[in-house]
C-alpha angles and dihedrals in degrees: 000000000000121000119227131192115234141112141293111220147185115214130188136185125207089217089061104039096169095054136072128186117222119194154121131257142169092210115036098183091051091047092052090049092049092055093054109082144086111005095014110098097191133024123266117253126217108238095177137001130178125189113233133188091232130018091195092072091059101044098092095042093071099051111122092182095077116113 
């Protein structure tokens, strides 16, 4: 598995005030643009972003599906 520099981020959307999106990306502007489309009335906003040396290290830490 290759390790890529990028950012961990917290995104929010005023149309969904009770939800936040946690994730990782290597291109934050492109990720924000990709989330704004059919079914999303307003664009997501980046609440927090932190550059990291490797996004791979963070991928499992955001999973909310773990028991």
